[in-house]
C-alpha positions as CSV (number, residue, x, y, z in Angstrom):
1,X,6.1,-5.7,-11.9
2,X,7.6,-2.3,-11.5
3,X,11.6,-2.2,-11.4
4,X,13.8,0.7,-11.4
5,X,17.6,0.2,-12.0
6,X,20.2,2.7,-11.5
7,X,23.3,0.6,-10.8
8,X,24.8,-1.9,-13.0
9,X,23.0,-5.6,-11.5
10,X,26.6,-6.5,-11.0
11,X,27.2,-3.8,-8.6
12,X,26.6,-5.3,-4.7
13,X,24.7,-3.0,-2.5
14,X,25.8,-3.0,0.9
15,X,22.0,-3.5,2.1
16,X,18.9,-4.8,0.6
17,X,15.4,-3.7,2.3
18,X,12.5,-5.9,2.2
19,X,8.7,-4.7,3.0
20,X,6.8,-7.7,3.2
21,X,3.0,-7.0,3.1
22,X,0.2,-9.7,2.1
23,X,-0.3,-9.0,-1.4
24,X,3.1,-7.8,-2.5
25,X,6.6,-7.8,-1.5
26,X,8.5,-4.8,-2.7
27,X,12.4,-4.3,-2.2
28,X,14.8,-1.1,-2.4
29,X,18.1,-0.9,-2.1
30,X,18.4,3.1,-0.9
31,X,20.2,4.2,-3.8
32,X,17.3,4.6,-6.6
33,X,16.8,0.6,-7.2
34,X,13.3,-1.5,-6.6
35,X,11.4,-3.6,-6.9
36,X,7.6,-4.5,-6.4
37,X,5.9,-7.9,-7.3
38,X,2.6,-9.6,-6.4
39,X,3.0,-12.2,-3.7
40,X,-0.2,-13.5,-2.1
41,X,0.7,-14.0,1.1
42,X,-2.9,-16.0,2.1
43,X,-2.2,-18.3,-0.9
44,X,1.5,-18.8,-0.8
45,X,3.1,-18.3,2.7
46,X,4.8,-21.7,2.9
47,X,7.0,-20.1,-0.3
48,X,7.9,-17.1,1.0
49,X,11.4,-17.9,1.4
50,X,12.0,-18.9,-1.7
51,X,10.5,-15.6,-2.9
52,X,12.7,-13.4,-0.9
53,X,14.9,-15.9,-2.1
54,X,15.0,-14.6,-5.4
55,X,14.8,-11.1,-5.2
56,X,18.0,-11.3,-3.3
57,X,19.6,-13.3,-6.4
58,X,18.3,-10.4,-8.6
59,X,20.1,-7.7,-6.0
60,X,22.3,-9.3,-3.7
61,X,23.4,-7.7,-0.9
62,X,25.3,-8.7,2.0
63,X,22.8,-7.5,4.6
64,X,19.1,-7.7,5.0
65,X,16.7,-5.0,6.7
66,X,13.0,-5.5,6.3
67,X,9.3,-4.5,7.6
68,X,6.5,-5.7,7.3
69,X,2.6,-5.8,7.1
70,X,2.0,-9.4,5.8
71,X,1.6,-10.4,9.3
72,X,-1.8,-10.2,9.5
73,X,-2.8,-12.8,6.8
74,X,-5.5,-15.1,7.5
75,X,-3.2,-18.2,6.8
76,X,-1.7,-17.1,10.4
77,X,-3.6,-17.7,13.6
78,X,-2.4,-14.8,14.9
79,X,0.2,-11.6,14.7
80,X,2.2,-13.9,16.6
81,X,2.5,-16.7,14.3
82,X,2.8,-14.1,10.9
83,X,6.1,-12.2,12.3
84,X,7.3,-15.6,13.3
85,X,6.8,-16.9,10.4
86,X,8.1,-14.2,8.3
87,X,11.7,-13.7,10.7
88,X,11.7,-17.3,10.0
89,X,11.5,-16.9,6.2
90,X,13.5,-13.7,5.8
91,X,16.5,-15.4,7.8
92,X,16.4,-19.0,5.8
93,X,16.8,-16.9,2.6
94,X,19.2,-14.5,4.4
95,X,21.6,-18.0,4.2
96,X,24.0,-16.0,6.7
97,X,23.8,-12.6,5.5
98,X,22.5,-10.2,8.6
99,X,18.9,-9.2,9.0
100,X,17.3,-7.0,10.6
101,X,13.9,-5.8,11.4
102,X,12.4,-2.3,11.7
103,X,10.5,-1.9,15.2
104,X,8.1,1.0,15.7
105,X,10.4,2.8,18.4
106,X,12.0,3.5,15.1
107,X,15.0,1.1,15.7
108,X,16.1,-1.7,13.9
109,X,16.4,-5.0,15.8
110,X,17.8,-8.6,15.6
111,X,15.6,-11.7,14.4
112,X,15.8,-13.1,17.9
113,X,14.0,-10.1,19.3
114,X,11.6,-9.4,16.5
115,X,10.1,-13.0,17.1
116,X,10.3,-12.3,20.8
117,X,8.4,-9.4,20.8
118,X,6.3,-9.4,17.5
119,X,4.2,-6.6,18.0
120,X,6.7,-4.3,17.9
121,X,7.7,-5.0,14.5
122,X,4.2,-5.9,12.9
123,X,2.6,-3.5,10.5
124,X,5.1,-0.9,11.3
125,X,6.1,0.0,7.6
126,X,3.7,3.2,8.2
127,X,6.4,4.7,10.9
128,X,9.5,4.6,8.6
129,X,7.7,5.9,5.3
130,X,6.6,8.8,7.8
131,X,9.8,9.2,8.7
132,X,10.6,9.1,5.0
133,X,8.1,11.8,4.5
134,X,8.5,14.0,7.1
135,X,12.3,14.5,6.3
136,X,10.9,16.2,3.0
137,X,8.9,19.1,5.7
138,X,11.2,19.3,8.7
139,X,8.8,21.9,10.1
140,X,5.2,22.9,10.3
141,X,2.2,20.1,10.7
142,X,1.0,18.5,8.0
143,X,-0.2,14.7,6.9
144,X,1.3,11.7,4.9
145,X,-1.3,10.2,3.0
146,X,0.0,6.5,1.9
147,X,-2.9,5.3,-0.8
148,X,-1.9,1.4,-2.1
149,X,-3.8,-1.6,-3.3
150,X,-5.5,-2.3,0.1
151,X,-5.3,0.2,2.4
152,X,-4.5,3.7,3.2
153,X,-2.3,5.5,5.3
154,X,-3.3,8.7,7.1
155,X,-0.2,10.0,9.5
156,X,-0.1,13.5,11.3
157,X,3.7,14.9,10.7
158,X,4.7,17.1,12.9
159,X,8.5,19.1,12.7
160,X,9.3,15.9,10.4
161,X,8.3,13.3,12.8
162,X,5.2,10.9,12.5
163,X,3.0,12.0,15.7
164,X,0.1,9.4,15.2
165,X,-2.6,8.9,17.7
166,X,-2.7,5.4,17.0
167,X,0.5,3.1,17.1
168,X,-0.7,-0.3,16.5
169,X,-3.0,-1.3,13.7
170,X,-6.0,-1.6,15.9
171,X,-5.5,1.8,17.1
172,X,-4.7,3.6,14.1
173,X,-8.0,1.6,12.7
174,X,-10.1,3.2,15.8
175,X,-8.2,6.8,15.0
176,X,-9.0,7.1,11.2
177,X,-5.6,6.7,10.4
178,X,-5.6,3.3,8.8
179,X,-8.5,2.9,6.6
180,X,-8.9,-0.3,4.8
181,X,-9.5,1.2,1.4
182,X,-7.3,0.9,-1.5
183,X,-7.2,1.3,-5.3
184,X,-6.7,-2.0,-6.4
185,X,-7.7,-4.6,-3.9
186,X,-11.1,-3.2,-2.3
187,X,-14.2,-5.7,-3.3
188,X,-16.4,-3.3,-4.6
189,X,-19.3,-4.1,-2.1
190,X,-17.2,-2.4,0.5
191,X,-17.7,0.8,-1.1
192,X,-21.0,0.8,-2.4
193,X,-24.0,-1.2,-1.9
194,X,-26.0,0.3,-5.2
195,X,-25.0,1.5,-8.5
196,X,-26.6,3.6,-10.9
197,X,-28.1,1.3,-14.1
198,X,-30.8,2.1,-16.4
199,X,-31.8,5.5,-14.6
200,X,-32.0,4.0,-11.2
201,X,-30.0,3.0,-8.8
202,X,-29.8,-0.4,-8.5
203,X,-28.8,-2.9,-5.5
204,X,-25.7,-5.2,-6.3
205,X,-24.2,-8.5,-5.2
206,X,-22.1,-8.7,-2.4
207,X,-20.0,-11.0,-3.8
208,X,-16.6,-10.1,-4.9
209,X,-16.6,-9.5,-8.4
210,X,-14.8,-6.9,-8.9
211,X,-12.9,-4.4,-7.2
212,X,-11.9,-0.5,-7.4
213,X,-8.8,-1.5,-9.3
214,X,-12.0,-2.0,-12.4
215,X,-13.5,1.4,-11.4
216,X,-10.7,3.2,-11.6
217,X,-9.5,1.6,-15.0
218,X,-13.1,2.4,-16.6
219,X,-13.2,6.0,-15.2
220,X,-8.9,6.4,-16.6
221,X,-7.5,6.6,-13.5
222,X,-5.1,3.5,-13.3
223,X,-3.4,2.3,-16.8
224,X,-4.4,-0.8,-18.7
225,X,-2.0,-4.3,-18.0
226,X,-3.5,-6.8,-20.1
227,X,-0.1,-8.9,-18.8
228,X,-1.6,-8.5,-15.4
229,X,-4.1,-11.3,-14.0
230,X,-4.3,-10.0,-10.5
231,X,-8.1,-9.2,-10.9
232,X,-11.3,-10.7,-9.1
233,X,-11.6,-13.0,-11.7
234,X,-8.2,-14.1,-12.5
235,X,-8.5,-12.0,-16.4
236,X,-6.7,-9.1,-17.5
237,X,-6.4,-6.0,-15.6
238,X,-8.4,-4.1,-18.9
239,X,-11.2,-1.9,-19.2
240,X,-12.8,-4.3,-21.6
241,X,-12.4,-7.3,-18.8
242,X,-13.7,-4.3,-15.7
243,X,-16.6,-3.9,-17.4
244,X,-17.4,-7.8,-17.5
245,X,-16.6,-8.0,-13.8
246,X,-18.7,-4.8,-13.0
247,X,-21.6,-6.3,-14.9
248,X,-21.6,-9.8,-12.3
249,X,-21.5,-7.1,-9.7
250,X,-24.7,-6.0,-10.8
251,X,-25.9,-9.7,-11.7
252,X,-26.2,-8.4,-15.4
253,X,-24.6,-10.4,-19.0
254,X,-21.8,-8.3,-20.1
255,X,-24.0,-7.8,-23.3
256,X,-26.8,-5.8,-21.4
257,X,-24.2,-3.5,-20.0
258,X,-22.2,-1.2,-22.6
259,X,-19.6,1.1,-21.7
260,X,-21.4,4.1,-21.3
261,X,-23.1,2.3,-18.4
262,X,-19.7,0.6,-16.9
263,X,-18.5,4.2,-16.6
264,X,-21.3,5.6,-15.0
265,X,-21.1,3.0,-12.7
266,X,-17.2,3.4,-12.4
267,X,-17.5,6.9,-11.6
268,X,-20.4,6.1,-8.8
269,X,-17.5,4.0,-7.2
270,X,-15.1,6.0,-7.2
271,X,-16.4,8.9,-5.8
272,X,-18.1,7.3,-3.3
273,X,-14.6,5.7,-2.2
274,X,-13.4,9.4,-2.1
275,X,-16.0,10.9,-0.4
276,X,-15.2,7.8,2.7
277,X,-11.4,8.7,2.3
278,X,-12.5,12.5,2.7
279,X,-14.0,11.6,5.9
280,X,-11.1,9.7,7.5
281,X,-8.7,12.9,6.4
282,X,-11.6,15.4,8.0
283,X,-11.2,13.3,11.5
284,X,-7.4,13.0,11.7
285,X,-7.0,16.8,11.2
286,X,-9.9,17.6,13.6
287,X,-7.8,15.8,16.1
288,X,-4.6,17.6,15.4
289,X,-4.0,20.7,17.3
290,X,-3.6,22.9,14.2
291,X,-5.3,22.7,10.7
292,X,-2.6,21.1,8.3
293,X,0.2,22.9,6.4
294,X,1.1,20.3,3.6
295,X,-0.3,17.0,2.5
296,X,2.9,14.3,1.1
297,X,1.2,11.8,-1.2
298,X,2.9,8.3,-1.1
299,X,1.6,5.0,-3.0
300,X,-0.2,4.9,-6.4
301,X,-3.1,6.0,-5.6
302,X,-2.9,9.5,-6.4
303,X,-6.0,10.0,-8.3
304,X,-8.1,8.6,-5.4
305,X,-6.2,10.9,-2.8
306,X,-6.4,14.0,-4.9
307,X,-10.2,13.4,-5.4
308,X,-10.6,13.1,-1.5
309,X,-8.4,16.5,-1.4
310,X,-10.7,18.3,-3.6
311,X,-14.3,17.1,-1.4
312,X,-12.1,19.1,1.5
313,X,-11.7,21.8,-0.6
314,X,-7.8,22.5,1.3
315,X,-5.7,25.2,0.2
316,X,-2.4,23.7,1.2
317,X,0.9,22.5,-0.4
318,X,0.4,18.9,-1.7
319,X,4.4,16.8,-2.1
320,X,4.0,14.1,-4.7
321,X,6.4,11.3,-3.6
322,X,6.1,9.4,-6.5
323,X,7.4,12.9,-8.2
324,X,10.5,13.2,-5.9
325,X,11.6,9.5,-5.8
326,X,9.9,8.4,-9.4
327,X,7.1,6.3,-9.3
328,X,8.9,2.9,-8.8
329,X,10.8,3.5,-6.0
330,X,7.6,5.3,-5.0
331,X,5.8,1.9,-5.0
332,X,8.1,0.5,-2.8
333,X,8.7,3.4,0.0
334,X,8.6,2.1,2.9
335,X,11.2,-0.5,1.3
336,X,12.9,2.7,0.4
337,X,12.7,4.5,3.9
338,X,13.7,1.3,5.5
339,X,17.3,1.0,3.0
340,X,18.0,4.6,4.1
341,X,17.2,4.0,7.9
342,X,19.6,0.7,7.8
343,X,22.7,3.3,6.0
344,X,22.3,5.7,8.2
345,X,20.6,8.5,6.2
346,X,17.1,9.3,7.3
């Protein structure tokens, strides 16, 4: 859980923004306060209104603005059902407060409109974030590279505005602008089909015994968090536990898989993931009229982003949202962006 509190808790802001994802809930008030916490939508969808209510209790506000990606969770039959559930949960949690939803048109719409036109608000958080990124570089052509726990967004920016080829998730996935790889939750078999061990490249299990978080823990790209058990086996997010999870991927006993072997395998995984991302970046850049003149990094996947950019060798300025906003607010950057939009500041 990441928290930033630049105002005393008793201060009631006019507005609180939420980014309702499939694995996390993120909140921000647009003035420096933010909160990010795990929320497994596919398991806990019936408790969504309670989780949102806790955030509103933590940071009371008179107005609630919402963006979302959690509508794609497989607990919902389709996006229409997912958006409908999220809209209902937000209205229920708001308990009479005004609620609005960010749409792909760049506007805030009512709960009634969001429920009636679900594809306009489904997975719109990337668009709000791209507007925030564009405000940092209002001239020229560049790319927003936002890496989260599960997915990566690559959004072309032209003179401060998002100019993607795709609008909805399926179009963006096809265009390479949405990449289903992240720094924490991506299963290792989705990145590689084999790993080095004992001087040979060996096949691995297709089970989700380990994730990219384990690889980045072992290579030092992510910090240990012993209290966090949001891992493949429910054990701590530590290097020692990550080594055991990675051993299972090779169907080895932990005692057969020492620290040196674990780091070698982890390095193989993070390098393969970086190459995968570099290919997508090259595809998106090639579709633009000119090479990118700048890159804006967002999310908590900067180690992966920098590796991927190293593969491409682009000599362009790199602007880090975590450095501009601070790491906690950056982690909730789409919510922060929607809060600024709701305040009329973006």
